[in-house]
N, C-alpha and C positions, 0 to 999 in steps of 0.2 A: 312655697311649702312652709308650713309652720315649723318653728324650731323647738316646739314643746316636746316633740318626739325624742330629741336628744338632750333635753335640758338636764336630765339626771345622770349624764355620762361625762366623765372627766378624763383625767390621765389614766393610762392603763395600769392595772395593779402590778406591783413588782413581783418578779418570779425568781425563785431560787432553783437552780439546777435545770433551767430551760436550755434548749438548743440555741447556741449563740453563733452567729456568723463569724467565721475566722478573720475576715478582713474588717479592721476597725475603721477604715476610711477609704475613700476612693471607690473604684469599681469592685463589684463582687463577682467572683469567678476567675479562676487562674488557668484552668486547662482549656484546650481547644473546644472540648465538648460543652463545657458550661458556658463559655463565652458565646458559642454558636447558639445555644438554647436561648440565652437572654437576647441575643441579636434577633432571633426569630420573633420573640415576644415584642420587642421594640418595633419591629416592622409592622406589627398589627396596630400601631399607634397607641401602644400601651405604656410607652416610656414614662410619661409624666405620672401615670397612675401607679406604675410599679414603684416609683421612688417613695410613695406614701408608706410602703411597708418596709423600707430599708432600715429605718430606726427600730422597728419592731424586731426585725431579724437580728440586728446587732445587739439589742438589749436582752435577747434570750426569751422573748415572749412566746415563741413556738415551743410548746411542751412536748409534742410528739410528732414524728413524721414517719409514715409507713408507705412504702412503694410496693404495689402489687400489680399483677398483669391488668392493664386497663384502667387503674385507678390509684391515685395518690390521696391519702387521707392525713389530716393533721388536726391537732388541737392548738388553738392560739388563745392566749390569755389577753383579754381586753380590759375594759373598765368594769364589766360586770363580774360578780363573784364566780359564775360558771364560765369556763372557757368556751369559746366558739368552736363549732365543728366545721371543718373545711374539707372539701373534696374537689379534686381535679381529675376528670375522666378523659381518656384518650383511647380510641379504639385499638384493640390488639390486632395483629396480623392473623389471618386465617391459617389453619394448620398446613394447608396445601402450599400457601405462599412461603411459610417458614421452611417447608421441605425444599422448595426451589432455591431459597436463599442459602440454606445449608449445603446444598449440592454445589452452588457457585463458590462458596467459601472453601469447601473441601477440595475443589478442583484447582485452586490457586495456592501453591505452596507458600507464597508470601503471606497471605491472610491466615492460612492454617497455622503456620509457625508463630506468627505474632499473637494470635488469639490464644493458642494453647500455652503460650508463655505468659499469659495474663495481661496482654496489651491490646488496646482497642485503637488501631491506627486511624488517623484522620481520613485516609483514603476510603475507609469503609463506607462513608456516607454516599459516595458516588456509586458504589456497588449496589447499595440498597435502592437508590433512586433508579438505576438501570433495571433493577428487578421489579420495579413498580411498587416499591414499599418504602417511600421516604420516611426516614426516622423521625423527622420533625414535622409538626402540623403545617399545612400549607395555608390555612386560614384560621382565624380566631374561632370560628364556629365549630371547628373540629375539637375544641376543648370545651368540655362541660364543666363550668365553674360554679360551685355551690358554697355558700357560707350562711349560717343562720343568724348573723348579726343584723341589726336594723338598717345598715347602710345599703342603699340601692345601687351604688356604684359597683361596676364589675370591671376589673377586680377591685374589691375593697382592700383596705390595708392588711387585713388578715390573710386574704388570698395572695396579695403581693408578697407578704413576708414568707409565705409557703413557697412561692415561686423562687425566691432567693435561696432559701434553704435547700430546695430541690436542685438548683444549679450547683450548690456546694456539694450536694450528695454525688453529682456527676463528677465533680473534682476528685472526690475520695474514691469513687468506683464507677467509671463510665459504663460498666456492664449494667448498671441500674437502669440506664436508658433502654437497653434491650429488654430488660426485665419488665419495664413499663409497657413495652410493645408486645409482651407475651412470651418471652423465652428467658428463663433464668440462666445465670452464668454456668451452673453445674449441668443443666440439661443441654445447653448449646455445646459445651466442650465435650460432653459424653457423646453426643451425636457426631461431632466432627471427628473424634477419635475413631468411632465405629466406621465412618465413611473412609477415612484415611486407611484404616486397616483393610477394608474391602478392596480399595484401589491397589494396595501394595501386596495383598495376599498375606498379611501378617496378622497375628492375633496374640493376645496375652495368654501365656500358658497357665492353665489352672493349677492350683496347688496339688501336689501328688497325695494320694491317700496314704495314711499312716500304716506302716507295716505292722502285722500282728506282733505283739510283744515289745513294740518300740517304747522307749522311755520318753518322758516329757522333754528331755534335752534333745532327743532326736527330732521330735516334732518342732521344737523351736528352731533347730538348724534348717529343717526343710522349709519352714515359713520364711526364713531370711533369704533363702536361695531364690524364691519366686516373687520377691517384692517388686512391684512395678517401678519403672524408671521415674526419676523426679527431675525437676529443674529443666535445664536445657536438653537433657537426654529425653525427657518426656515430650518436649516440644518438637524434637527432631525425629522421634522414634518412627513416625509414619511416613517420613520423606524417603524417596528413592535415593540410593547411594550412587553418586556420579564419580567415575574414576578421576583422579587429580589431573591427569594429562588432558582430559577433555574439558576441564573446568578452568584451567589457568587463564585462557584468553578471555574468559567472561567473569573473572574474579571481581572486578570493580563495576560490572554492569548491574543495573537494577533487575531483580527477578521478574518484575512486571513493569510495563510502561508507566512512567510517572506522568501525572496530569500537567498540563501547561501552566496552570495556576491553581491555587486552592479554590474550592467551590465557593461561590458568592451568591447571596440571596438576591433575586431579582426584585427591585423595588421601584416604585414610581418616582419621578423627579420631585414631587411635592411631599415626600415623606416627612421632612422636617416641619413643614407647615401643619401637617396633620397631627403632629405631636405637641404643637404649641397651642395655647389658648387664643381666643380671638383678641385682636389688638384693642386697646382702650379707645373710646370715642374720640379722644383728643388727637389721635394720630390716624384716624380713619375708620376705626371699628371693623365690623365684618366685611364691609365693602373693600377695605384695603386688603384683607386676607384673600378675597376672591380675585382681585387684580393681580396680586402676587402669584396666586396659583396659576392663573393663565400665563403669566410671564415665565414661571418655572417650566411649564409644559412646552411653551413656544421655544425656549432656549435649551431645553433638555435634549438628551440623545434621541435619535430616531426621528 
């Protein structure tokens, strides 16, 4: 391919006020959810391509990152005056599937309490998989990656930088992963509260109507009396009360069976080879890669 197409492109333009990755060195992603997301991308043999965008992410070249149901959009500043437009699409779950998931979540006090308290437990991934709605893509073709830069590689460094910033968005708020799949934090928690209220026969009392002739002070007092619970009280409001005598022997027991081990992504034994480039001719070239691949498969599990 002729290099003239890229002859007028040099270093990316410096950006003031861009979104800068929090990690200055080493791996990006601190939480389980962000590490899991990057692990899935690497399993698609994107590892070496992703690293092309790490310096962009750390230099603050991403100007904007928006997460919406089914689509992540971003603007990334490259060497051209106009920033590149990036989008990463992932199918949302149908409404009927979300209803089934919410019923499953509401039926398990462990998940309800953790979610309503603002926490996304790691064990949630297994529940989604069991419901037929895996949170993470199973193959790279489930992601529709678009960038209007002249680079034909997918992902290009602008897409790769967006992936890294998206992983850090999951660090800051793992509910953004559910939002990408079609359900915002507010909608999900409202639906869970409604289902818990139906299951326990409780409901939030409406504010009483103001009596004729009441003063503004009276109205203010009435409003304070019917404020909804907050914090731990809100998370536990919909749970059934168990007498202490019946709960003492189960105090240290887990409310739900714990998994034997954390979920792991199933990958082929030649994953490492697929992420490396072909060996140099001096050490065997592509033929060496194929011989190593056969050896990996012969000595791998199964």
